[in-house]
All heavy atoms as an XYZ file, in Angstrom:
672
protein
N       0.829     -1.178     -0.001
C       0.008      0.007      0.001
C       0.876      1.249     -0.003
O       1.920      1.279      0.625
C      -0.873      0.065      1.244
C      -1.981     -0.962      1.273
S      -2.856     -0.774      2.794
C      -4.333     -0.065      2.204
N       0.386      2.197     -0.614
C       1.093      3.441     -0.739
C       0.510      4.475      0.236
O      -0.667      4.622      0.382
C       0.965      3.978     -2.148
C       2.136      4.756     -2.561
S       2.013      4.994     -4.334
C       3.093      6.315     -4.413
N       1.409      5.178      0.954
C       0.990      6.186      1.879
C       0.511      7.383      1.124
O       1.075      7.758      0.113
C       2.118      6.576      2.828
C       2.495      5.485      3.783
C       3.562      5.987      4.732
C       3.953      4.888      5.684
N       4.949      5.346      6.676
N      -0.530      8.010      1.666
C      -1.074      9.187      1.020
C      -0.192     10.377      1.352
O       0.076     10.659      2.525
C      -2.502      9.422      1.480
C      -3.192     10.568      0.794
C      -4.601     10.661      1.200
C      -5.250     11.832      0.481
N      -6.637     12.001      0.856
N       0.264     11.108      0.373
C       1.102     12.265      0.569
C       0.368     13.497      0.164
O      -0.487     13.476     -0.732
C       2.382     12.136     -0.265
C       3.295     11.043      0.235
C       4.562     11.051     -0.531
N       5.130     12.392     -0.584
C       6.415     12.657     -0.501
N       7.267     11.671     -0.351
N       6.869     13.868     -0.516
N       0.659     14.604      0.837
C       0.089     15.855      0.474
C       0.833     16.456     -0.724
O       2.044     16.234     -0.875
C       0.171     16.887      1.621
C      -0.679     16.471      2.811
C      -0.092     16.067      4.005
C      -2.047     16.482      2.725
C      -0.846     15.710      5.079
C      -2.850     16.140      3.817
C      -2.237     15.744      4.999
N       0.166     17.172     -1.553
C       0.859     17.854     -2.670
C       1.780     18.957     -2.146
O       1.651     19.406     -1.006
C      -0.244     18.427     -3.524
C      -1.485     18.380     -2.719
C      -1.271     17.379     -1.615
N       2.714     19.345     -2.965
C       3.710     20.359     -2.566
C       3.027     21.673     -2.192
O       3.461     22.357     -1.279
C       4.735     20.525     -3.700
C       5.518     19.278     -3.835
C       5.590     21.784     -3.439
C       6.844     19.381     -4.498
N       1.951     22.014     -2.837
C       1.217     23.252     -2.532
C       0.711     23.218     -1.123
O       0.703     24.250     -0.425
C       0.074     23.437     -3.506
N       0.297     22.074     -0.646
C      -0.211     21.981      0.761
C       0.934     22.245      1.734
O       0.739     22.891      2.726
C      -0.805     20.611      0.976
N       2.098     21.726      1.455
C       3.243     21.986      2.344
C       3.613     23.448      2.357
O       3.955     24.000      3.391
C       4.450     21.114      1.909
C       4.319     19.652      2.242
C       4.267     18.696      1.263
C       4.240     19.248      3.548
C       4.134     17.352      1.551
C       4.116     17.909      3.884
C       4.059     16.979      2.857
O       3.932     15.633      3.190
N       3.567     24.084      1.216
C       3.879     25.514      1.143
C       2.863     26.321      1.944
O       3.213     27.230      2.698
C       3.945     25.969     -0.352
C       5.155     25.322     -1.035
C       4.009     27.490     -0.436
C       5.200     25.592     -2.528
N       1.570     25.969      1.793
C       0.524     26.706      2.521
C       0.656     26.495      4.016
O       0.567     27.427      4.796
C      -0.855     26.265      2.000
C      -1.067     26.770      0.580
C      -1.963     26.768      2.904
C      -2.321     26.240     -0.093
N       0.935     25.259      4.439
C       1.127     24.986      5.839
C       2.352     25.734      6.391
O       2.292     26.306      7.478
C       1.246     23.482      6.092
C      -0.101     22.797      5.812
C       1.699     23.165      7.502
C      -0.061     21.295      5.857
N       3.438     25.758      5.608
C       4.610     26.484      6.049
C       4.356     27.999      6.204
O       4.769     28.612      7.169
N       3.664     28.569      5.208
C       3.341     30.002      5.321
C       2.401     30.289      6.486
O       2.545     31.325      7.139
C       2.718     30.479      3.994
C       3.692     30.530      2.788
C       2.935     30.893      1.522
C       4.784     31.552      3.069
N       1.490     29.401      6.749
C       0.566     29.570      7.880
C       1.345     29.527      9.174
O       1.105     30.337     10.099
C      -0.528     28.504      7.848
N       2.302     28.610      9.279
C       3.110     28.533     10.510
C       3.967     29.772     10.708
O       4.139     30.278     11.830
C       3.991     27.297     10.511
C       3.272     25.958     10.651
C       4.218     24.807     10.498
C       2.606     25.897     11.999
N       4.489     30.310      9.599
C       5.272     31.540      9.682
C       4.377     32.698     10.142
O       4.773     33.501     10.971
C       5.929     31.882      8.341
C       7.045     30.825      8.046
C       6.502     33.279      8.306
C       7.608     30.943      6.643
N       3.165     32.764      9.625
C       2.203     33.818     10.026
C       1.836     33.703     11.505
O       1.795     34.682     12.234
N       1.583     32.497     11.953
C       1.246     32.284     13.374
C       2.437     32.646     14.260
O       2.272     33.289     15.329
C       0.776     30.827     13.592
C       0.674     30.510     15.103
C      -0.556     30.599     12.943
N       3.644     32.283     13.839
C       4.812     32.583     14.640
C       5.062     34.079     14.717
O       5.414     34.584     15.771
C       6.039     31.868     14.066
N       4.859     34.812     13.602
C       5.063     36.240     13.647
C       4.002     36.931     14.516
O       4.316     37.904     15.201
C       5.077     36.834     12.255
O       3.788     36.722     11.676
N       2.791     36.439     14.503
C       1.731     36.987     15.386
C       2.086     36.713     16.827
O       1.836     37.526     17.712
C       0.370     36.392     15.026
C      -0.316     37.071     13.933
C      -0.814     38.408     14.409
C      -1.755     38.982     13.422
N      -2.132     40.327     13.649
N       2.584     35.507     17.091
C       2.900     35.133     18.479
C       4.000     35.994     18.999
O       3.985     36.352     20.198
C       3.285     33.653     18.527
N       4.984     36.377     18.181
C       6.046     37.242     18.660
C       5.533     38.602     19.057
O       6.056     39.197     20.018
C       7.128     37.371     17.584
C       7.950     36.095     17.332
C       8.946     36.334     16.193
C       8.676     35.689     18.594
N       4.543     39.121     18.359
C       4.004     40.446     18.724
C       3.099     40.329     19.955
O       2.854     41.333     20.630
C       3.217     41.056     17.554
O       2.129     40.201     17.217
C       4.096     41.287     16.380
N       2.593     39.159     20.279
C       1.730     38.989     21.425
C       2.475     38.548     22.672
O       1.879     38.505     23.740
C       0.623     37.992     21.092
C      -0.400     38.419     20.059
C      -1.368     37.311     19.779
C      -1.137     39.637     20.519
N       3.735     38.209     22.554
C       4.496     37.709     23.705
C       4.570     38.763     24.796
O       4.386     38.465     25.966
C       5.859     37.197     23.292
C       5.725     35.844     22.598
C       6.804     37.098     24.471
C       7.006     35.289     22.077
N       4.895     40.004     24.430
C       5.050     41.047     25.441
C       3.759     41.313     26.193
O       3.765     41.337     27.433
C       5.658     42.329     24.794
C       7.092     42.036     24.334
C       5.640     43.498     25.786
C       7.709     43.175     23.550
N       2.603     41.561     25.520
C       1.381     41.767     26.301
C       1.006     40.580     27.142
O       0.537     40.745     28.298
C       0.334     42.036     25.235
C       1.044     42.472     24.064
C       2.394     41.791     24.109
N       1.207     39.364     26.637
C       0.886     38.166     27.437
C       1.763     38.068     28.672
O       1.306     37.783     29.743
C       0.983     36.903     26.567
C      -0.187     36.874     25.542
C       0.934     35.669     27.409
C      -0.045     35.798     24.502
N       3.040     38.404     28.477
C       3.974     38.366     29.625
C       3.615     39.437     30.659
O       3.644     39.185     31.848
C       5.430     38.568     29.121
N       3.242     40.648     30.202
C       2.895     41.728     31.121
C       1.634     41.329     31.935
O       1.595     41.462     33.127
C       2.674     43.027     30.350
C       1.999     44.080     31.245
C       3.974     43.572     29.826
N       0.595     40.822     31.231
C      -0.606     40.430     31.964
C      -0.330     39.246     32.868
O      -0.916     39.156     33.939
C      -1.721     40.084     30.950
C      -2.341     41.301     30.343
C      -2.339     41.487     28.994
C      -2.939     42.273     31.136
C      -2.904     42.626     28.408
C      -3.508     43.406     30.593
C      -3.490     43.587     29.216
N       0.554     38.348     32.470
C       0.916     37.231     33.321
C       1.597     37.692     34.586
O       1.316     37.210     35.693
N       2.547     38.642     34.478
C       3.246     39.179     35.645
C       2.261     39.879     36.544
O       2.340     39.722     37.780
C       4.375     40.079     35.195
C       5.502     39.223     34.528
C       4.965     40.892     36.350
C       6.565     40.037     33.853
N       1.372     40.666     35.994
C       0.369     41.388     36.798
C      -0.521     40.371     37.545
O      -0.822     40.565     38.723
C      -0.471     42.320     35.933
C       0.412     43.493     35.463
C      -1.681     42.839     36.680
C      -0.270     44.391     34.438
N      -0.915     39.328     36.878
C      -1.753     38.296     37.517
C      -1.010     37.620     38.656
O      -1.570     37.405     39.729
C      -2.217     37.271     36.470
C      -3.056     36.186     37.058
C      -4.375     36.462     37.404
C      -2.547     34.922     37.268
C      -5.159     35.435     37.959
C      -3.323     33.922     37.803
C      -4.626     34.196     38.148
N       0.263     37.292     38.425
C       1.008     36.611     39.489
C       1.196     37.559     40.683
O       1.075     37.132     41.845
C       2.379     36.126     38.956
C       3.317     35.733     40.035
C       2.194     34.980     37.979
N       1.488     38.834     40.420
C       1.648     39.797     41.515
C       0.315     40.028     42.240
O       0.281     40.303     43.437
C       2.197     41.093     40.987
C       3.675     41.060     40.583
C       4.073     42.413     39.969
C       4.541     40.748     41.760
N      -0.785     39.905     41.522
C      -2.116     40.076     42.130
C      -2.437     38.882     43.063
O      -2.928     39.051     44.170
C      -3.187     40.224     41.060
C      -4.599     40.311     41.633
C      -5.009     41.480     42.245
C      -5.452     39.256     41.526
C      -6.295     41.585     42.724
C      -6.740     39.352     42.034
C      -7.143     40.495     42.627
O      -8.434     40.579     43.134
N      -2.115     37.697     42.590
C      -2.406     36.488     43.386
C      -1.440     36.343     44.574
O      -1.833     35.879     45.612
C      -2.348     35.217     42.497
C      -3.448     35.140     41.453
C      -4.785     34.998     42.139
C      -4.995     33.593     42.571
N      -6.335     33.351     43.116
N      -0.163     36.667     44.347
C       0.825     36.519     45.380
C       1.562     37.852     45.539
O       2.644     38.075     44.984
C       1.840     35.431     45.005
C       1.182     34.138     44.653
C       1.061     33.713     43.329
C       0.629     33.316     45.641
C       0.458     32.536     42.996
C       0.032     32.119     45.317
C      -0.085     31.731     43.985
O      -0.687     30.522     43.678
N       1.002     38.805     46.322
C       1.664     40.098     46.452
C       3.033     39.991     47.145
O       3.263     39.076     47.922
C       0.685     40.884     47.341
C      -0.399     39.990     47.720
C      -0.235     38.663     47.053
N       3.916     40.919     46.816
C       5.303     40.827     47.349
C       5.402     40.906     48.865
O       6.343     40.382     49.424
C       5.996     42.064     46.709
C       5.181     42.412     45.549
C       3.775     41.979     45.868
N       4.434     41.534     49.558
C       4.527     41.629     50.999
C       4.313     40.290     51.692
O       4.641     40.144     52.864
C       3.593     42.667     51.559
C       2.123     42.343     51.251
O       1.837     41.378     50.609
N       1.252     43.196     51.715
N       3.819     39.265     50.991
C       3.649     37.972     51.569
C       4.797     37.012     51.245
O       4.773     35.877     51.693
C       2.307     37.330     51.128
O       2.365     37.165     49.705
C       1.141     38.167     51.517
N       5.758     37.449     50.443
C       6.821     36.565     50.030
C       7.725     36.182     51.204
O       8.181     35.074     51.308
C       7.660     37.204     48.948
C       6.946     37.282     47.621
C       5.760     36.695     47.304
C       7.368     38.012     46.480
N       5.407     37.020     46.024
C       6.386     37.829     45.486
C       8.466     38.782     46.197
C       6.492     38.397     44.241
C       8.530     39.332     44.945
C       7.567     39.154     43.994
N       8.016     37.134     52.068
C       8.979     36.869     53.134
C       8.376     36.210     54.378
O       9.042     35.726     55.255
N       7.032     36.237     54.478
C       6.382     35.705     55.650
C       6.135     34.194     55.494
O       5.765     33.755     54.446
C       5.045     36.400     55.862
C       5.186     37.866     56.121
C       3.800     38.487     56.272
C       3.942     40.000     56.465
N       2.632     40.653     56.509
N       6.358     33.486     56.578
C       6.027     32.084     56.530
C       4.598     31.890     57.066
O       4.159     32.610     57.929
C       7.013     31.289     57.380
O       6.868     31.645     58.726
N       3.929     30.915     56.516
C       2.541     30.670     56.900
C       2.426     29.757     58.101
O       1.342     29.528     58.578
C       1.774     30.097     55.684
C       1.645     31.097     54.593
C       0.763     30.582     53.484
C       0.596     31.613     52.385
N      -0.277     31.189     51.368
N       3.531     29.215     58.552
C       3.472     28.296     59.686
C       3.448     29.094     60.983
O       4.114     30.105     61.099
C       4.677     27.327     59.668
O       5.860     28.099     59.743
C       4.716     26.477     58.421
N       2.685     28.618     61.917
C       2.668     29.263     63.237
C       3.570     28.492     64.161
O       3.617     27.257     64.163
C       1.223     29.277     63.803
O       0.734     27.946     63.864
C       0.333     30.099     62.913
N       4.267     29.222     64.941
C       5.199     28.586     65.889
C       4.451     28.233     67.170
O       3.528     28.932     67.580
C       6.340     29.543     66.210
C       7.188     29.811     65.016
C       8.307     30.754     65.351
N       9.041     31.062     64.145
C      10.003     31.938     64.131
N      10.360     32.593     65.182
N      10.673     32.149     62.994
N       4.873     27.155     67.731
C       4.242     26.753     68.997
C       4.606     27.721     70.104
O       5.721     28.205     70.190
N       3.685     27.966     70.958
C       3.941     28.881     72.065
C       2.727     29.680     72.371
O       1.677     29.585     71.732
N       2.833     30.476     73.408
C       1.692     31.277     73.826
C       1.587     32.523     72.886
O       2.576     33.182     72.651
C       1.854     31.725     75.267
C       1.837     30.545     76.204
C       1.968     31.028     77.645
C       1.958     29.831     78.589
N       2.126     30.256     79.964
N       0.403     32.786     72.518
C       0.166     33.972     71.675
C      -0.305     35.073     72.585
O      -1.149     34.894     73.483
C      -0.879     33.677     70.587
O      -2.094     33.305     71.218
C      -0.414     32.599     69.648
N       0.220     36.241     72.406
C      -0.172     37.382     73.197
C      -1.392     38.043     72.542
O      -1.380     38.304     71.346
C       0.959     38.384     73.272
C       2.151     37.867     74.023
C       3.237     38.953     74.133
C       4.400     38.443     74.883
N       5.478     39.468     74.961
N      -2.405     38.251     73.341
C      -3.578     38.896     72.822
C      -3.344     40.396     72.892
O      -2.918     40.924     73.919
C      -4.810     38.498     73.643
C      -5.150     37.047     73.491
C      -6.389     36.701     74.295
O      -7.140     37.626     74.687
O      -6.642     35.523     74.510
N      -3.701     41.065     71.876
C      -3.576     42.513     71.858
C      -4.797     43.117     72.586
O      -5.917     42.753     72.259
C      -3.506     43.062     70.433
C      -2.219     42.693     69.734
C      -2.165     43.309     68.378
C      -0.877     42.958     67.680
N      -0.802     43.586     66.343
N      -4.514     43.976     73.517
C      -5.595     44.600     74.243
C      -5.892     45.949     73.592
O      -4.994     46.741     73.353
C      -5.208     44.794     75.715
C      -4.862     43.494     76.372
C      -4.470     43.689     77.796
N      -5.680     43.517     78.579
C      -5.779     43.849     79.841
N      -4.783     44.399     80.471
N      -6.896     43.645     80.494
N      -7.157     46.158     73.345
C      -7.540     47.452     72.800
C      -8.128     48.308     73.894
O      -8.813     47.824     74.769
C      -8.595     47.251     71.666
O      -9.728     46.590     72.210
C      -8.012     46.453     70.524
N      -7.827     49.567     73.808
C      -8.293     50.489     74.841
C      -9.559     51.153     74.302
O      -9.608     51.608     73.177
C      -7.214     51.536     75.086
C      -7.476     52.389     76.304
C      -6.312     53.318     76.470
N      -6.358     54.325     75.392
C      -6.171     55.600     75.591
N      -5.900     56.064     76.780
N      -6.239     56.445     74.605
N     -10.570     51.181     75.132
C     -11.800     51.860     74.723
C     -11.566     53.373     74.694
O     -10.994     53.940     75.623
C     -12.939     51.543     75.697
C     -13.340     50.074     75.568
O     -13.153     49.449     74.549
N     -13.941     49.544     76.634
N     -11.988     53.976     73.612
C     -11.798     55.398     73.475
C     -12.865     56.133     74.299
O     -14.005     55.734     74.379
C     -11.913     55.816     72.020
N     -12.446     57.243     74.875
C     -13.412     58.062     75.594
C     -13.880     59.153     74.638
O     -13.085     59.919     74.103
C     -12.758     58.695     76.835
O     -11.625     59.450     76.417
C     -12.326     57.633     77.820
N     -15.188     59.188     74.445
C     -15.769     60.138     73.503
C     -16.166     61.414     74.263
O     -16.798     61.292     75.342
C     -16.965     59.527     72.775
C     -16.553     58.433     71.822
C     -16.705     57.118     72.164
C     -15.977     58.777     70.611
C     -16.318     56.123     71.281
C     -15.608     57.764     69.730
C     -15.755     56.450     70.091
N     -15.867     62.520     73.699
C     -16.243     63.801     74.309
C     -17.041     64.570     73.269
O     -16.723     64.549     72.097
C     -15.019     64.597     74.722
C     -14.266     63.967     75.865
C     -13.068     64.799     76.242
N     -12.021     64.489     75.250
C     -11.077     65.309     74.876
N     -11.012     66.520     75.389
N     -10.159     64.950     74.006
N     -18.027     65.306     73.725
C     -18.812     66.151     72.851
C     -18.166     67.514     72.840
O     -17.917     68.109     73.891
C     -20.275     66.242     73.341
C     -21.054     67.232     72.477
C     -20.911     64.883     73.338
N     -17.862     67.994     71.652
C     -17.265     69.340     71.534
C     -18.391     70.312     71.239
O     -19.149     70.146     70.295
C     -16.233     69.344     70.372
C     -15.103     68.329     70.670
C     -15.660     70.725     70.177
C     -14.164     68.146     69.535
N     -18.485     71.310     72.083
C     -19.557     72.266     71.927
C     -19.320     73.112     70.657
O     -18.253     73.651     70.437
C     -19.625     73.198     73.138
C     -20.045     72.405     74.405
O     -20.792     71.423     74.224
O     -19.587     72.779     75.488
N     -20.386     73.220     69.902
C     -20.320     74.020     68.691
C     -20.712     75.464     69.015
O     -20.972     75.850     70.166
N     -20.829     76.288     67.971
C     -21.204     77.674     68.201
C     -22.702     77.850     68.055
O     -23.279     77.457     67.046
C     -20.433     78.616     67.274
C     -20.598     78.312     65.803
C     -19.845     79.296     64.984
C     -19.970     78.885     63.513
N     -19.399     79.832     62.614
N     -23.273     78.408     69.019
C     -24.676     78.810     68.930
C     -25.670     77.671     69.052
O     -25.359     76.509     68.919
N     -26.879     78.053     69.372
C     -27.942     77.106     69.546
C     -28.975     77.230     68.455
O     -30.154     77.102     68.703
N     -28.531     77.527     67.239
C     -29.521     77.681     66.178
C     -29.999     76.325     65.716
O     -29.267     75.374     65.604
C     -28.886     78.417     64.979
O     -27.881     77.627     64.395
N     -31.288     76.251     65.473
C     -31.894     75.007     65.020
C     -31.999     74.897     63.516
O     -32.697     74.059     62.980
C     -33.299     74.827     65.642
C     -33.211     74.645     67.164
O     -32.184     74.085     67.603
O     -34.130     75.046     67.851
N     -31.352     75.813     62.832
C     -31.356     75.789     61.378
C     -30.468     74.687     60.841
O     -29.425     74.400     61.433
C     -30.892     77.153     60.841
C     -31.740     78.297     61.215
C     -31.126     79.601     60.716
O     -30.236     79.564     59.841
O     -31.570     80.653     61.174
N     -30.865     74.068     59.715
C     -29.992     73.052     59.167
C     -28.715     73.692     58.591
O     -28.738     74.877     58.255
C     -30.861     72.448     58.060
C     -31.891     73.430     57.739
C     -32.128     74.237     59.011
N     -27.678     72.953     58.472
C     -26.421     73.506     57.913
C     -26.634     73.980     56.467
O     -27.539     73.500     55.770
C     -25.460     72.329     57.934
C     -26.043     71.360     58.898
C     -27.501     71.588     58.915
N     -25.833     74.906     56.023
C     -26.002     75.508     54.717
C     -25.694     74.526     53.575
O     -26.335     74.550     52.551
C     -25.067     76.718     54.569
C     -25.393     77.870     55.450
C     -24.408     79.003     55.218
C     -24.660     80.120     56.182
N     -23.687     81.210     55.998
N     -24.738     73.676     53.782
C     -24.292     72.843     52.647
C     -24.779     71.423     52.688
O     -24.444     70.606     51.907
C     -22.741     72.833     52.630
C     -22.178     74.227     52.412
C     -21.549     74.862     53.450
C     -22.332     74.855     51.196
C     -21.047     76.154     53.263
C     -21.811     76.117     50.998
C     -21.186     76.774     52.042
O     -20.680     78.003     51.869
N     -25.589     71.074     53.674
C     -26.043     69.692     53.788
C     -27.492     69.581     53.492
O     -28.307     70.306     53.834
C     -25.697     69.130     55.164
C     -24.239     69.012     55.412
N     -23.530     67.894     55.154
C     -23.312     69.923     55.880
C     -22.259     68.074     55.441
N     -22.128     69.299     55.914
């Protein structure tokens, strides 16, 4: 049996198509690389690179928060008119 071969024109067309795809790919490499780098930096921000995710055994200190004391600051006048800009 004889193997089926493509005509020479088919090889030329396939070769030209591959050259066209390769030239398009070269112009798209930079934008793809930029978006890839942005995506990686978004998923893994640089401030988390140096931190380890493991917790060390030992007592953890609880941070105590101090309740703020609120004071009312007296405004000027006792007018019951609404503010001009609100």
